[in-house]
Each structure stands twice: as structure tokens, then as C-alpha cells.
C-alpha atoms as a printed R data frame, in Angstrom:
    type eleno elety resid chain resno       x      y       z
1   ATOM     1    CA   MET     A     1   0.000  0.000   0.000
2   ATOM     2    CA   LYS     A     2   2.804  2.382   0.885
3   ATOM     3    CA   LYS     A     3   4.488  1.779  -2.464
4   ATOM     4    CA   ILE     A     4   1.189  2.415  -4.264
5   ATOM     5    CA   ARG     A     5   0.764  5.732  -2.438
6   ATOM     6    CA   ILE     A     6   4.311  6.760  -3.363
7   ATOM     7    CA   VAL     A     7   3.717  5.854  -7.026
8   ATOM     8    CA   CYS     A     8   0.403  7.774  -7.037
9   ATOM     9    CA   SER     A     9   2.072 10.806  -5.463
10  ATOM    10    CA   LEU     A    10   4.850 10.719  -8.056
11  ATOM    11    CA   CYS     A    11   2.280 10.440 -10.862
12  ATOM    12    CA   LEU     A    12   0.300 13.394  -9.514
13  ATOM    13    CA   PHE     A    13   3.497 15.423  -9.153
14  ATOM    14    CA   LEU     A    14   4.525 14.549 -12.720
15  ATOM    15    CA   ILE     A    15   1.089 15.515 -14.088
16  ATOM    16    CA   ALA     A    16   1.157 18.820 -12.185
17  ATOM    17    CA   PHE     A    17   4.698 19.516 -13.432
18  ATOM    18    CA   ILE     A    18   3.714 18.846 -17.067
19  ATOM    19    CA   LEU     A    19   0.592 21.033 -16.765
20  ATOM    20    CA   HIS     A    20   2.690 23.813 -15.239
21  ATOM    21    CA   LYS     A    21   5.152 23.624 -18.148
22  ATOM    22    CA   ILE     A    22   2.325 23.711 -20.705
23  ATOM    23    CA   CYS     A    23   0.668 26.711 -19.029
24  ATOM    24    CA   LYS     A    24   3.989 28.510 -18.753
25  ATOM    25    CA   ARG     A    25   4.756 27.845 -22.436
26  ATOM    26    CA   ASN     A    26   1.344 29.215 -23.464
27  ATOM    27    CA   TYR     A    27   1.806 32.229 -21.176
28  ATOM    28    CA   VAL     A    28   5.210 33.025 -22.685
29  ATOM    29    CA   LYS     A    29   3.797 32.489 -26.190
30  ATOM    30    CA   ASN     A    30   1.134 35.148 -25.510
31  ATOM    31    CA   ILE     A    31   3.706 37.688 -24.321
32  ATOM    32    CA   GLU     A    32   4.911 39.796 -27.222
33  ATOM    33    CA   SER     A    33   7.711 42.214 -27.859
34  ATOM    34    CA   CYS     A    34   6.069 45.640 -27.681
35  ATOM    35    CA   TYR     A    35   9.340 47.063 -28.976
36  ATOM    36    CA   GLU     A    36   8.796 45.239 -32.283
37  ATOM    37    CA   THR     A    37   4.997 45.452 -32.634
38  ATOM    38    CA   VAL     A    38   3.916 48.760 -31.055
39  ATOM    39    CA   HIS     A    39   5.174 51.946 -32.726
40  ATOM    40    CA   VAL     A    40   5.130 55.065 -30.536
41  ATOM    41    CA   PHE     A    41   4.701 58.442 -32.274
42  ATOM    42    CA   SER     A    42   4.383 60.784 -29.283
43  ATOM    43    CA   ALA     A    43   4.123 60.765 -25.495
44  ATOM    44    CA   VAL     A    44   2.195 63.574 -23.805
45  ATOM    45    CA   ALA     A    45   1.904 64.224 -20.076
46  ATOM    46    CA   GLN     A    46  -1.301 65.312 -18.390
47  ATOM    47    CA   ALA     A    47  -1.682 69.103 -18.544
48  ATOM    48    CA   LYS     A    48  -0.876 70.447 -15.081
49  ATOM    49    CA   THR     A    49   0.650 73.658 -13.717
50  ATOM    50    CA   LYS     A    50   3.500 71.684 -12.056
51  ATOM    51    CA   TRP     A    51   5.129 68.409 -13.117
52  ATOM    52    CA   SER     A    52   4.686 67.042  -9.592
53  ATOM    53    CA   PHE     A    53   0.880 67.203 -10.064
54  ATOM    54    CA   ILE     A    54   0.905 65.017 -13.193
55  ATOM    55    CA   GLU     A    55  -0.917 61.706 -12.755
56  ATOM    56    CA   SER     A    56  -0.512 60.081 -16.190
57  ATOM    57    CA   ILE     A    57   1.242 60.050 -19.551
58  ATOM    58    CA   VAL     A    58  -0.503 59.093 -22.798
59  ATOM    59    CA   LEU     A    59   1.386 57.381 -25.622
60  ATOM    60    CA   ASN     A    60  -0.041 57.696 -29.140
61  ATOM    61    CA   VAL     A    61   0.811 54.613 -31.164
62  ATOM    62    CA   LEU     A    62   0.204 52.336 -34.118
63  ATOM    63    CA   ASP     A    63  -0.373 48.956 -32.502
64  ATOM    64    CA   GLY     A    64   0.323 45.723 -34.373
65  ATOM    65    CA   SER     A    65   0.384 43.469 -31.319
66  ATOM    66    CA   ARG     A    66  -2.167 40.738 -30.604
67  ATOM    67    CA   ASN     A    67  -2.803 41.510 -26.951
68  ATOM    68    CA   SER     A    68  -1.666 45.128 -26.349
69  ATOM    69    CA   ASN     A    69   0.064 43.920 -23.184
70  ATOM    70    CA   CYS     A    70   2.885 46.366 -22.485
71  ATOM    71    CA   ASP     A    71   4.707 48.241 -19.739
72  ATOM    72    CA   CYS     A    72   5.977 51.816 -19.661
73  ATOM    73    CA   CYS     A    73   9.611 52.475 -18.775
74  ATOM    74    CA   ILE     A    74  10.011 56.086 -17.666
75  ATOM    75    CA   TYR     A    75  13.358 57.859 -17.428
76  ATOM    76    CA   GLY     A    76  14.350 61.070 -15.683
77  ATOM    77    CA   TYR     A    77  17.586 62.995 -15.842
78  ATOM    78    CA   GLN     A    78  20.839 61.089 -15.434
79  ATOM    79    CA   GLY     A    79  21.117 59.426 -12.061
80  ATOM    80    CA   THR     A    80  17.393 58.945 -11.421
81  ATOM    81    CA   PRO     A    81  16.032 55.388 -11.197
82  ATOM    82    CA   ILE     A    82  13.932 53.859 -13.980
83  ATOM    83    CA   TYR     A    83  10.215 53.773 -13.182
84  ATOM    84    CA   ARG     A    84   8.261 50.833 -14.674
85  ATOM    85    CA   VAL     A    85   4.474 50.612 -14.690
86  ATOM    86    CA   ASN     A    86   1.700 48.772 -16.557
87  ATOM    87    CA   ALA     A    87   0.452 50.476 -19.741
88  ATOM    88    CA   VAL     A    88  -3.355 50.533 -19.945
89  ATOM    89    CA   VAL     A    89  -5.261 50.974 -23.223
90  ATOM    90    CA   LYS     A    90  -7.005 54.354 -23.023
91  ATOM    91    CA   GLU     A    91  -8.622 54.510 -26.466
92  ATOM    92    CA   THR     A    92  -8.701 52.545 -29.731
93  ATOM    93    CA   TYR     A    93  -9.638 53.965 -33.128
94  ATOM    94    CA   ILE     A    94 -12.167 51.457 -34.454
95  ATOM    95    CA   HIS     A    95 -12.763 52.952 -37.944
96  ATOM    96    CA   ASN     A    96 -11.803 50.257 -40.498
97  ATOM    97    CA   SER     A    97  -9.751 48.544 -37.777
98  ATOM    98    CA   LYS     A    98 -10.735 45.058 -39.021
99  ATOM    99    CA   PHE     A    99  -8.898 45.756 -42.283
100 ATOM   100    CA   THR     A   100  -5.665 47.206 -40.864
101 ATOM   101    CA   ASP     A   101  -2.467 45.614 -39.609
102 ATOM   102    CA   LEU     A   102  -1.620 48.574 -37.385
103 ATOM   103    CA   ILE     A   103  -4.355 50.194 -35.292
104 ATOM   104    CA   ALA     A   104  -4.252 53.756 -33.959
105 ATOM   105    CA   ARG     A   105  -4.372 53.461 -30.191
106 ATOM   106    CA   GLN     A   106  -3.606 55.337 -26.994
107 ATOM   107    CA   PHE     A   107  -1.849 53.795 -24.000
108 ATOM   108    CA   GLN     A   108  -1.973 55.475 -20.603
109 ATOM   109    CA   CYS     A   109   0.638 55.074 -17.870
110 ATOM   110    CA   SER     A   110  -0.010 56.136 -14.279
111 ATOM   111    CA   VAL     A   111   2.776 58.227 -12.722
112 ATOM   112    CA   LYS     A   112   1.098 59.196  -9.446
113 ATOM   113    CA   LYS     A   113   3.893 57.595  -7.421
114 ATOM   114    CA   ILE     A   114   6.809 58.883  -9.470
115 ATOM   115    CA   GLY     A   115   9.201 61.213  -7.687
116 ATOM   116    CA   PHE     A   116  11.164 62.844 -10.506
117 ATOM   117    CA   ARG     A   117  10.642 64.960 -13.625
118 ATOM   118    CA   MET     A   118  10.000 62.633 -16.564
119 ATOM   119    CA   VAL     A   119  12.247 63.096 -19.605
120 ATOM   120    CA   ASN     A   120  11.868 59.993 -21.807
121 ATOM   121    CA   ILE     A   121   9.546 57.004 -22.039
122 ATOM   122    CA   GLN     A   122   9.337 53.700 -23.918
123 ATOM   123    CA   LEU     A   123   6.963 50.750 -24.264
124 ATOM   124    CA   VAL     A   124   8.293 47.255 -23.588
125 ATOM   125    CA   GLY     A   125   6.764 43.788 -23.417
126 ATOM   126    CA   LYS     A   126   6.220 41.996 -20.127
127 ATOM   127    CA   MET     A   127   9.322 39.825 -20.695
128 ATOM   128    CA   GLU     A   128  11.482 42.696 -22.000
129 ATOM   129    CA   SER     A   129  13.831 44.842 -19.948
130 ATOM   130    CA   CYS     A   130  13.874 48.616 -19.810
131 ATOM   131    CA   SER     A   131  16.845 49.742 -21.904
132 ATOM   132    CA   ILE     A   132  17.964 53.165 -23.115
133 ATOM   133    CA   SER     A   133  19.484 51.536 -26.206
134 ATOM   134    CA   TYR     A   134  16.228 51.553 -28.191
135 ATOM   135    CA   ASN     A   135  13.009 53.457 -28.857
136 ATOM   136    CA   LEU     A   136  13.141 56.275 -26.318
137 ATOM   137    CA   HIS     A   137  10.574 59.038 -26.812
138 ATOM   138    CA   PRO     A   138  10.642 62.485 -25.192
139 ATOM   139    CA   VAL     A   139   7.782 63.339 -22.847
140 ATOM   140    CA   LEU     A   140   5.908 66.449 -24.038
141 ATOM   141    CA   TYR     A   141   4.533 68.803 -21.398
142 ATOM   142    CA   PRO     A   142   1.465 70.632 -22.770
143 ATOM   143    CA   GLU     A   143   0.635 74.186 -21.800
144 ATOM   144    CA   ILE     A   144  -2.535 75.262 -20.034
145 ATOM   145    CA   LYS     A   145  -4.188 78.206 -21.810
146 ATOM   146    CA   GLU     A   146  -7.693 78.678 -20.428
147 ATOM   147    CA   ASN     A   147  -8.691 81.024 -23.280
148 ATOM   148    CA   GLY     A   148  -6.226 79.620 -25.801
149 ATOM   149    CA   PHE     A   149  -6.965 78.671 -29.417
150 ATOM   150    CA   GLY     A   150  -4.986 75.816 -30.957
151 ATOM   151    CA   ILE     A   151  -4.815 74.406 -34.469
152 ATOM   152    CA   CYS     A   152  -4.156 70.756 -35.250
153 ATOM   153    CA   SER     A   153  -2.651 70.623 -38.742
154 ATOM   154    CA   LYS     A   154  -1.995 66.888 -38.568
155 ATOM   155    CA   ILE     A   155   0.918 65.993 -40.874
156 ATOM   156    CA   ALA     A   156   3.194 68.202 -42.993
157 ATOM   157    CA   TYR     A   157   4.698 66.116 -45.800
158 ATOM   158    CA   ASN     A   158   6.224 66.131 -49.306
159 ATOM   159    CA   TYR     A   159   5.853 69.718 -50.632
160 ATOM   160    CA   LEU     A   160   4.270 72.882 -49.271
161 ATOM   161    CA   ASN     A   161   4.407 76.243 -51.034
162 ATOM   162    CA   PRO     A   162   6.516 78.401 -48.670
163 ATOM   163    CA   LEU     A   163   4.784 81.676 -49.649
164 ATOM   164    CA   HIS     A   164   1.325 80.187 -49.112
165 ATOM   165    CA   LEU     A   165   2.565 78.778 -45.798
166 ATOM   166    CA   ILE     A   166   3.721 82.222 -44.628
167 ATOM   167    CA   GLU     A   167   0.371 83.703 -45.644
168 ATOM   168    CA   TRP     A   168  -1.443 80.949 -43.739
169 ATOM   169    CA   PHE     A   169   0.553 81.485 -40.540
170 ATOM   170    CA   GLU     A   170   0.219 85.268 -40.650
171 ATOM   171    CA   TYR     A   171  -3.544 84.913 -41.046
172 ATOM   172    CA   GLN     A   172  -3.678 82.594 -38.020
173 ATOM   173    CA   LYS     A   173  -1.681 85.119 -35.985
174 ATOM   174    CA   MET     A   174  -4.116 87.846 -37.047
175 ATOM   175    CA   MET     A   175  -6.980 85.623 -35.853
176 ATOM   176    CA   GLY     A   176  -5.384 85.220 -32.413
177 ATOM   177    CA   VAL     A   177  -4.195 81.609 -32.702
178 ATOM   178    CA   ASP     A   178  -1.874 80.650 -29.838
179 ATOM   179    CA   MET     A   179  -0.371 77.404 -31.096
180 ATOM   180    CA   VAL     A   180  -0.237 75.139 -34.165
181 ATOM   181    CA   LEU     A   181   0.797 71.501 -33.656
182 ATOM   182    CA   ILE     A   182   2.392 69.788 -36.656
183 ATOM   183    CA   SER     A   183   3.590 66.201 -37.104
184 ATOM   184    CA   LEU     A   184   6.499 66.589 -39.508
185 ATOM   185    CA   GLN     A   185   7.696 64.242 -42.237
186 ATOM   186    CA   SER     A   186  10.333 65.141 -44.866
187 ATOM   187    CA   LEU     A   187   9.466 68.457 -46.473
188 ATOM   188    CA   ASN     A   188  10.895 70.723 -49.165
189 ATOM   189    CA   LYS     A   189  13.721 72.851 -47.755
190 ATOM   190    CA   ASP     A   190  12.040 76.267 -48.057
191 ATOM   191    CA   ALA     A   191   8.814 75.112 -46.398
192 ATOM   192    CA   TYR     A   192  10.831 73.539 -43.583
193 ATOM   193    CA   LYS     A   193  12.620 76.864 -43.024
194 ATOM   194    CA   VAL     A   194   9.228 78.577 -42.727
195 ATOM   195    CA   LEU     A   195   8.048 76.062 -40.120
196 ATOM   196    CA   ARG     A   196  11.281 76.433 -38.155
197 ATOM   197    CA   TYR     A   197  10.884 80.228 -38.221
198 ATOM   198    CA   TYR     A   198   7.390 80.045 -36.722
199 ATOM   199    CA   GLU     A   199   8.585 77.436 -34.231
200 ATOM   200    CA   LYS     A   200  11.179 79.952 -33.009
201 ATOM   201    CA   GLU     A   201   8.420 82.567 -32.840
202 ATOM   202    CA   GLY     A   202   6.574 80.249 -30.468
203 ATOM   203    CA   ILE     A   203   3.390 79.795 -32.506
204 ATOM   204    CA   THR     A   204   4.092 76.224 -33.635
205 ATOM   205    CA   THR     A   205   5.392 72.963 -32.173
206 ATOM   206    CA   LEU     A   206   6.880 70.324 -34.480
207 ATOM   207    CA   ILE     A   207   6.668 66.604 -33.669
208 ATOM   208    CA   SER     A   208   8.801 64.166 -35.644
209 ATOM   209    CA   PHE     A   209   6.775 61.772 -37.837
210 ATOM   210    CA   PRO     A   210   8.506 58.895 -39.710
211 ATOM   211    CA   ASN     A   211   8.941 59.138 -43.477
212 ATOM   212    CA   ASP     A   212   8.733 55.365 -43.864
213 ATOM   213    CA   MET     A   213   5.610 54.252 -42.060
214 ATOM   214    CA   PRO     A   214   5.916 51.035 -40.032
215 ATOM   215    CA   GLY     A   215   4.367 47.797 -41.249
216 ATOM   216    CA   LYS     A   216   4.381 45.869 -44.509
217 ATOM   217    CA   LEU     A   217   2.364 48.324 -46.611
218 ATOM   218    CA   ASP     A   218   4.215 50.893 -48.718
219 ATOM   219    CA   ARG     A   219   2.051 53.976 -48.210
220 ATOM   220    CA   GLY     A   220   2.015 57.717 -47.636
221 ATOM   221    CA   PHE     A   221  -0.298 60.720 -47.394
222 ATOM   222    CA   ARG     A   222  -0.308 61.780 -51.037
223 ATOM   223    CA   LEU     A   223  -3.358 60.622 -52.983
224 ATOM   224    CA   LYS     A   224  -1.432 58.050 -55.041
225 ATOM   225    CA   ASN     A   225   0.130 56.538 -51.889
226 ATOM   226    CA   TRP     A   226  -2.996 56.669 -49.731
227 ATOM   227    CA   HIS     A   227  -4.176 53.280 -48.463
228 ATOM   228    CA   TYR     A   228  -7.898 53.555 -47.740
229 ATOM   229    CA   HIS     A   229  -7.933 51.549 -44.508
230 ATOM   230    CA   GLN     A   230  -4.437 51.861 -43.031
231 ATOM   231    CA   SER     A   231  -3.741 55.504 -43.876
232 ATOM   232    CA   SER     A   232  -6.751 56.705 -41.882
233 ATOM   233    CA   HIS     A   233  -5.150 55.092 -38.806
234 ATOM   234    CA   ASP     A   234  -1.787 56.678 -39.646
235 ATOM   235    CA   GLU     A   235  -3.489 60.071 -39.753
236 ATOM   236    CA   GLN     A   236  -5.406 59.376 -36.538
237 ATOM   237    CA   VAL     A   237  -2.151 58.974 -34.592
238 ATOM   238    CA   ALA     A   238  -1.345 62.614 -35.441
239 ATOM   239    CA   VAL     A   239  -4.864 63.627 -34.357
240 ATOM   240    CA   TYR     A   240  -4.383 61.732 -31.074
241 ATOM   241    CA   SER     A   241  -1.211 63.762 -30.489
242 ATOM   242    CA   CYS     A   242  -3.248 66.946 -30.935
243 ATOM   243    CA   LYS     A   243  -5.976 65.675 -28.620
244 ATOM   244    CA   GLU     A   244  -3.500 65.268 -25.765
245 ATOM   245    CA   PHE     A   245  -1.298 68.268 -26.565
246 ATOM   246    CA   PHE     A   246  -4.239 70.719 -26.565
247 ATOM   247    CA   GLN     A   247  -6.050 69.291 -23.523
248 ATOM   248    CA   GLY     A   248  -5.426 72.533 -21.599
249 ATOM   249    CA   PHE     A   249  -6.740 74.884 -24.341
250 ATOM   250    CA   ALA     A   250 -10.213 76.405 -24.647
251 ATOM   251    CA   PHE     A   251 -10.719 75.748 -28.393
252 ATOM   252    CA   VAL     A   252  -9.045 73.630 -31.073
253 ATOM   253    CA   ALA     A   253  -9.594 73.520 -34.847
254 ATOM   254    CA   ILE     A   254  -8.487 70.587 -37.013
255 ATOM   255    CA   ILE     A   255  -7.614 72.134 -40.375
256 ATOM   256    CA   ASP     A   256  -5.011 71.791 -43.146
257 ATOM   257    CA   PHE     A   257  -2.497 74.285 -44.533
258 ATOM   258    CA   ASP     A   258  -4.755 75.134 -47.490
259 ATOM   259    CA   GLU     A   259  -7.729 75.949 -45.236
260 ATOM   260    CA   ILE     A   260  -8.641 79.056 -43.257
261 ATOM   261    CA   ILE     A   261 -11.623 79.839 -41.031
262 ATOM   262    CA   VAL     A   262 -13.510 83.007 -41.951
263 ATOM   263    CA   ASN     A   263 -16.258 84.668 -39.930
264 ATOM   264    CA   ASP     A   264 -18.356 87.525 -41.278
265 ATOM   265    CA   ARG     A   265 -16.726 90.071 -38.916
266 ATOM   266    CA   PHE     A   266 -13.122 88.896 -39.273
267 ATOM   267    CA   SER     A   267 -12.911 88.890 -35.474
268 ATOM   268    CA   GLU     A   268 -10.325 86.870 -33.587
269 ATOM   269    CA   TYR     A   269 -11.489 83.285 -33.155
270 ATOM   270    CA   THR     A   270 -11.535 83.232 -29.355
271 ATOM   271    CA   GLN     A   271 -13.179 86.645 -29.122
272 ATOM   272    CA   ILE     A   272 -16.176 85.746 -31.272
273 ATOM   273    CA   LEU     A   273 -16.505 82.290 -29.691
274 ATOM   274    CA   MET     A   274 -16.422 83.572 -26.117
275 ATOM   275    CA   SER     A   275 -18.478 86.745 -26.550
276 ATOM   276    CA   GLU     A   276 -21.107 85.716 -29.119
277 ATOM   277    CA   ILE     A   277 -21.283 82.036 -30.000
278 ATOM   278    CA   LEU     A   278 -20.837 80.224 -26.677
279 ATOM   279    CA   PRO     A   279 -23.396 82.362 -24.779
280 ATOM   280    CA   SER     A   280 -25.970 81.282 -27.389
281 ATOM   281    CA   TYR     A   281 -24.936 77.609 -27.179
282 ATOM   282    CA   PRO     A   282 -23.906 77.010 -23.551
283 ATOM   283    CA   ASP     A   283 -23.922 73.208 -23.956
284 ATOM   284    CA   ALA     A   284 -21.720 73.161 -27.067
285 ATOM   285    CA   SER     A   285 -18.838 70.704 -27.339
286 ATOM   286    CA   ALA     A   286 -17.975 71.697 -30.903
287 ATOM   287    CA   PHE     A   287 -18.987 73.842 -33.856
288 ATOM   288    CA   THR     A   288 -19.062 72.349 -37.346
289 ATOM   289    CA   LEU     A   289 -18.024 74.545 -40.271
290 ATOM   290    CA   ASN     A   290 -19.088 73.799 -43.836
291 ATOM   291    CA   VAL     A   291 -16.424 74.157 -46.514
292 ATOM   292    CA   SER     A   292 -16.343 76.418 -49.563
293 ATOM   293    CA   PHE     A   293 -13.770 75.546 -52.238
294 ATOM   294    CA   PHE     A   294 -11.861 78.259 -54.110
295 ATOM   295    CA   ILE     A   295 -10.835 76.531 -57.336
296 ATOM   296    CA   THR     A   296  -7.567 77.881 -58.734
297 ATOM   297    CA   ASP     A   297  -8.272 76.326 -62.162
298 ATOM   298    CA   TRP     A   298 -11.095 78.838 -62.589
299 ATOM   299    CA   GLY     A   299  -8.478 81.535 -63.075
300 ATOM   300    CA   VAL     A   300  -7.490 84.711 -61.262
301 ATOM   301    CA   SER     A   301 -10.605 86.518 -60.102
302 ATOM   302    CA   GLY     A   302  -9.190 88.909 -57.514
303 ATOM   303    CA   VAL     A   303  -6.066 90.827 -56.636
304 ATOM   304    CA   GLU     A   304  -2.570 89.339 -56.556
305 ATOM   305    CA   PRO     A   305  -0.237 88.283 -54.930
306 ATOM   306    CA   LEU     A   306  -1.941 86.646 -51.908
307 ATOM   307    CA   ILE     A   307  -3.720 83.381 -52.648
308 ATOM   308    CA   THR     A   308  -6.605 84.431 -50.379
309 ATOM   309    CA   SER     A   309  -7.218 87.520 -52.521
310 ATOM   310    CA   LYS     A   310  -6.123 86.137 -55.904
311 ATOM   311    CA   TYR     A   311  -8.732 83.371 -56.228
312 ATOM   312    CA   ILE     A   312 -12.092 84.533 -54.907
313 ATOM   313    CA   ARG     A   313 -14.535 82.519 -57.026
314 ATOM   314    CA   ARG     A   314 -15.839 79.751 -54.825
315 ATOM   315    CA   THR     A   315 -18.329 76.916 -54.542
316 ATOM   316    CA   TYR     A   316 -21.352 77.107 -52.282
317 ATOM   317    CA   PRO     A   317 -20.709 75.767 -48.766
318 ATOM   318    CA   LEU     A   318 -20.803 71.982 -48.910
319 ATOM   319    CA   ALA     A   319 -22.568 70.280 -46.007
320 ATOM   320    CA   TYR     A   320 -20.874 66.925 -46.647
321 ATOM   321    CA   ARG     A   321 -17.373 68.440 -46.450
322 ATOM   322    CA   TYR     A   322 -16.840 69.919 -43.024
323 ATOM   323    CA   LYS     A   323 -14.352 70.482 -40.202
324 ATOM   324    CA   ASN     A   324 -14.782 71.288 -36.525
325 ATOM   325    CA   ILE     A   325 -13.749 73.663 -33.778
326 ATOM   326    CA   TYR     A   326 -14.040 71.707 -30.540
327 ATOM   327    CA   LEU     A   327 -13.781 72.386 -26.813
328 ATOM   328    CA   PRO     A   328 -11.320 69.877 -25.276
329 ATOM   329    CA   ASN     A   329 -12.870 69.862 -21.797
330 ATOM   330    CA   ARG     A   330 -16.278 68.974 -23.281
331 ATOM   331    CA   THR     A   331 -15.097 66.391 -25.789
332 ATOM   332    CA   GLU     A   332 -14.536 62.674 -25.269
333 ATOM   333    CA   SER     A   333 -12.687 61.990 -28.512
334 ATOM   334    CA   ILE     A   334 -12.017 63.318 -32.029
335 ATOM   335    CA   ASP     A   335 -10.862 62.413 -35.498
336 ATOM   336    CA   THR     A   336 -10.316 64.583 -38.587
337 ATOM   337    CA   HIS     A   337 -14.047 65.076 -39.201
338 ATOM   338    CA   GLY     A   338 -15.767 63.608 -36.146
339 ATOM   339    CA   ILE     A   339 -16.489 64.722 -32.590
340 ATOM   340    CA   TRP     A   340 -17.653 62.536 -29.690
341 ATOM   341    CA   SER     A   341 -19.051 64.761 -26.957
342 ATOM   342    CA   LYS     A   342 -19.012 64.199 -23.211
343 ATOM   343    CA   LYS     A   343 -22.362 63.613 -21.540
344 ATOM   344    CA   GLY     A   344 -24.441 66.793 -21.373
345 ATOM   345    CA   TYR     A   345 -22.800 68.460 -24.395
346 ATOM   346    CA   ARG     A   346 -23.426 68.419 -28.150
347 ATOM   347    CA   ARG     A   347 -22.049 69.591 -31.481
348 ATOM   348    CA   TYR     A   348 -23.639 72.517 -33.374
349 ATOM   349    CA   GLU     A   349 -23.424 73.459 -37.030
350 ATOM   350    CA   LYS     A   350 -22.454 77.080 -37.698
351 ATOM   351    CA   THR     A   351 -23.138 78.373 -41.201
352 ATOM   352    CA   ARG     A   352 -22.020 81.982 -40.627
353 ATOM   353    CA   SER     A   353 -18.446 80.900 -39.903
354 ATOM   354    CA   LEU     A   354 -17.018 79.078 -42.908
355 ATOM   355    CA   LEU     A   355 -13.927 77.087 -43.693
356 ATOM   356    CA   ASN     A   356 -12.404 78.244 -46.972
357 ATOM   357    CA   ARG     A   357 -10.138 75.916 -48.936
358 ATOM   358    CA   TRP     A   358  -8.017 76.722 -51.981
359 ATOM   359    CA   GLU     A   359  -7.763 73.777 -54.321
360 ATOM   360    CA   THR     A   360  -6.937 72.743 -57.877
361 ATOM   361    CA   TYR     A   361  -9.251 70.384 -59.707
362 ATOM   362    CA   VAL     A   362  -7.379 67.242 -60.720
């Protein structure tokens, strides 16, 4: 009997050992390398008046992992210890996500217990070590401007007319814009000089954006390189950067470099919003602007040399082509054309303030 009990015990131990090995193998199999599968584009801290008040950092990524199971490694200045914490999925862009290899996503890392000023951050897998030898990203500290107006211009790429760019920036300054956030790919030299000039002026912030997008697809933001499903997620990562960067502003517009917002009084944006529009719509989370197109192929119809005065023949405002000015503290999420309001707020359409776009028919 004693021998039988010993044999049974050994059998049970062997079965338990084998099951443990199988479970461990499956567990390890499900743990991925976030370094290889999750591509970080920006990391933005919570908007606070002091860094010691910050409770979280948001990383804006293209995620190609199966499980989105990552940690944040946070670095301070030289000599400070590395702080490691679980990365939690904050938001996922679901548009066309079933047809994409890389999904636009936000990870959030809690830093309530951190005791130093954060300088760099990286995402690593659960079995990976924190290492400064790869994929470090600077932590951006957004400003708080209670009456500030920001513009999200998404991605600057390929070629921009430097004279038109100067005209665009000077118009935004005239309209009281405080900051323009730009994700920057390779650009023609003269346009890059213009952006650097306005960066030194303090009206724009440039975030590096890769020229060769991660993943298997060869794609870009020009029409001939645009991939219907994946490119919308590429663009959304830049919009996510804006969402976090402008969290401390009063108003934000998502517009391109060939678009300007015009109101019938040519008043500064914040002035007309605060004094006239918001009092009439106290529960507004955003205002939608219909777009009129000024077609350059129709020929010169105004006064040179400015593009805004040279081509003045336009289409009627188009309801199906629109952009938004949104209020960050009343908005849950955004994309290029969409607004998701927080409970108790809603989006309004404003026809007296228009978005004007100068375009060539192709």
C-alpha cells in the first residue's frame, strides 16, 4: 500500500509539473515584444501647472500586437532610477480597424507615485527589460491656456508652397491663434525653413513623424500613396497627439495648410466664440463649419499676390465636407471630421463661420 501511495504521489506530481510547463509555455507564447509590434509616435503628459501634479502620460501609437500587453519604462535625468508601470489601453480607433495591420491606439501610464521629472519614455513587453538603447521618446509637457486657441494641422509632408505657408501662418496670428501643432515628415527645404521660423516665434510645435511608415504596406499621405484603410489610422495617430497636446486649451480647430476659417466680422477666433457664440450655445462641445472651395483652375478673379485675394470665385458651402472647432474639456474623442461629446454636451453646425479651402481640380 505504501508503495502504491508513493507511485500515485509521483504520478500526480509529474502531471502537475507537465501542466505547469504547458501553461507557462502558453503564457510566454502570448507575451509579445512591444518594442517590435507597437510603434510610438508621441508621449504627452497630463496638462498640469506643475510636473509634480501630473498623474498620467498618454502614448499615441500604431499597434500591431495581438494583446496590447505592455509596460511603460520612464526615465528622468541622469542618475534617477527607472520607473516601470503597466500600460493601460485608453482609447482605440475602431474605424476600419478590421482591415488594418496597425491600429491607432492610446496607451496610458499612471505616474502618481513617481518622484522625478519625466524626460523619456518607452513601451516594452512583459518579458522585455527597460533599456535606453532603443526606442526612447521624449515626454511632451502641454501648456494650459484657459482662453487659448490651438490648431491641429496633422501631418506636414512632401511639398508645401513656402509663400502660401507664410500667408497661412500670418492669417492665423491675425486671428489670435496661440499654437499650431504639426507632425512633420520630410518636407521641401524652403517650407521647412518657414516652419522652423514660426517654431522659433513660439506659434508652432513640431513633432517628428517617420517618413517610412511602419508595417508591410508601402504607403504615404499623397493621394497616389494613400491606403484607404491603413492611412486613416496613420493620420489618426497625429490627431491623437493633438488631442492630448491641446487638452489645456479652450478651443481647437483641425484644419489643413490650405484651409482658413472666416467669420463675417473677421474677429479673432476666441473673441467671437467667447463673446457671441458660446453664450448662445452654452452646452456646445464643438462647432461644425461647412467648406467652400476656391478653385484655382477657374483663373485669377481677384487681386494678386496673396492666394486668399487672388482666387475669390468659390463653390457654395458643402454640407458633406466639413471640419470642426471643438472644446477639449467637453469632448470625449475626435478624429479629422468627427467629434464625440461628453455627456451633457453636443455639437452645433455654424453656417455663418465658414472654412475656406483653396484647391486645384485634378
